[in-house]
Each structure stands twice: as structure tokens, then as C-alpha cells.
N, C-alpha and C positions, 0 to 999 in steps of 0.2 A: 710705239714699242716700249719706250721708257715708262710711259704711264701705266701700261699693262703690267710691267714688271713691278712697279711700285704698288699698284693695287693688289696684285697677287701676293706680294710680300706682306702687306698689311693684313690681308685676309688670312694668310697662313699664321701670322703672329697672333691674330685675334682668336683663331680656333685653338691654337696651342695654349693660349692663356686660359682658356675655359676648362682645361683639364681639372678634375676635382682633386683636392689634396689627398694624399695617401696617409692613412693612420700610421703613427709611429708605433712600432712594436716594442714591448718591454724588453729591457736588456736581460732581466732575470724573472723567471716565473716562479710562483710559489704554489705549493700543492694544497694549501689550506689545512695542513695537518695540525698546525698550532691551534686553530679554532676548534677543530674536532677534539684534540686532546684537552682543551680548556673545558669544553662541554662535558666530557666524560668526568673530568676532575671535579667540576662543580656539582654534578649529579651525585658523585660519591660523597662530597662534603655535605650536601643536603640530606642524603640518606642517613649518614652518621648522626647529624644533628637531630633529625626527626626521631631516630631511635632513642637518643638520649632524652629528648623532651618527653616522649611517650613513656619512658621508664619513670621519669619524675612524676608524671601525671598518675601512673599506676600506683605509685607509693603514697600519693596524697588522696586518700579516700574521703576526706572531709569536704572537698570542694567539687562542684559540678562543672567540669571542663567542657568547652564547646570547641570543635574544630571549625575554623572558618574556611570559606571557599578560596580565600586568598593565600592559604598555606601557613597559617599560624593558629595558635590555640589561646583561649581566654576563659576567665571565670569572672563572675560578678562579685564585687565587694559590697556595692550598694546598687540595687536594681530598682528602677521605677516601673511599676506595673500599670500605672494609670495613664501616663502620657503615650502618645503615638508619634509625636514629632521627632524625626531623626534628621540629622544634617543632610542637605542635598547640595548639588553644585551651586556655588555662588553664595551660600549662607555664610554668615560670620559667626564663628564660635570662639569662646574664650575657655581655656583649659590649662591645667597644670599637669605635669608628668615628671616621672623620674626614670632613670636608667639604672638597672642592676644586673649583675651576673645572675646566672640561673641558681647559684647557691644563696642569693639574697644580699650579697655585699654591694653597697652603693657605689656606682661609678659617677653618676650625675644626680644630685638631689633636686627635689622640686624647687628648693630655694635658689639653687644655682641656675636652673632653667627659667624660673620666674613664671609669671602669668603670661601665657601665649595667646595672641589673637591671630586667627587664621581664617582666610576666605577659602572655603572648601573647593579643592581642585582648580582654583584660579590664582593661587598665590605662588610666588617664586620663593617662598620661605623655605629655609633649609631644614625640613623635617624628614626623618627617615620614612620610607614608604610604609612601613608597618604602622607607624603612628597615624599617618594620613588615612590609611585604610581602616584602622581601628576606630577613629573618630566617627566614621560614617556608620558604625554599628551602635553608637551610643545615643542616649536621650539626655536631656538637660538634667543635671543633678546626679547622674550615675557615676560610679567609680568602678573601673574594670582593670584587672591585671591581665596583661597580654604576655605570651611567650612567643618571641620572634626568632625564627632561624636567621642566620647571619645575612642571607640575601635580602631579608626584609628589614634588617637593622643597618649596621655600618659596613657590612661586607668585607671586601678586601682592604679597605682603607682603615677601618677601626677608628679610634680616637687617640690622637697623639698623646703618648705617655699615660693613658688611662685604660685603653681597651685595645687588645691585639687584633690581628686580622682574622676574619672568618670565625667570630665568636657569637654564638646565640645569646640573646639577652631576654630579660623580662622588664616590663614597664607598666607602672600603675598610672592610669590616666583618670583625671576627674574632669568632667565636662561641666563647667560653671554656668555658661550661658549659651544660648542658641538664638541668633537673630536671623529670621527667615528673610531672604532677599525678595524684592518685589517681583522678580521673574517667576518665582515658585508659586 
């Protein structure tokens, strides 16, 4: 009888221990309204910047502006019509670039930035997304001026003591060399 009681107690303890753990419920739930408000605010900022950039483009009839699929605009300062080689993933490019306000005042000069070496889409180099996307549109020897809305530039963070938050910029990039990777 004592053995049956011990075996029964062990069996009950074994089955009670197999109960799956219950998920802890959050103490406080959020509605997600902050995210929704942020999305609306960012769309409004982009629309205002887009209108401003398009107004600048309309006033400048001397240049032939192109709208990119990535959400920025550009024109060629120097265009290579003979080459067909454009940077692809893994290629190594050397380039110089500057950062200016849309009115043309310099924020970071080519000299301050220096000659940059970048492995296309594989480098952890701190380049703004507009520059990374713009380089992929270039051929060796070309110089292009890009107009980037703030989300393609420095966005909310800006540049400390040089550029405020959510400020669209222009950047002139010269692609000095393009080294194709072996994988291409």
C-alpha cells in the first residue's frame, strides 16, 4: 500500500510538472499610435521637400534633371557616353563627394571627405543611402550632382553643428575608378 501511494504521488508530480508554461501578459499595452503618427509626419516632410526640390528644378532650365527610382533627382556635370560599365554589388569604387545645402552653401567639402573607397553594397562604411544609391548610377570618370531629400541624406540626425534635422541636401560625386569584382 505504501509503495502504491509513493508511485501514485510520483506519477501525479510527474504529470503536474509537464504543464506548459503560461505566457506573461504585458502590464501595459500600446496602441501603435506613435508609429502611425510618425509615418504620417514623415510623409508630410517628404512631400514638402519634394515640392521644394521640384520648384528648384523648374527654375533651373539650363540642366537636364533626371528623377531616380530611389526618390532623388540628379543631373550630369560630366557624362561618359562610351562606357557601359556601372558599379555592381561587390565592385570597389573610388570617389570624391561634397555635401551642400540646396542653396549651394558647402557643409562638407570634397577635401574634408577625402578620396573614398567603397565596396558597393558590401561595406559597412558610413555613407548616406543617397550616396550609396547614386554611385550605382555612375560610370567611371563621371561627375553627377544629386538632390537628396532628407530621408536619403542625414534624416532626423543631421550632422552635429553643421546640418539640422530633416534637411534635404545636394551632393556632387565624381567616380574616379571602378574595379570590377571577380564575381561579376
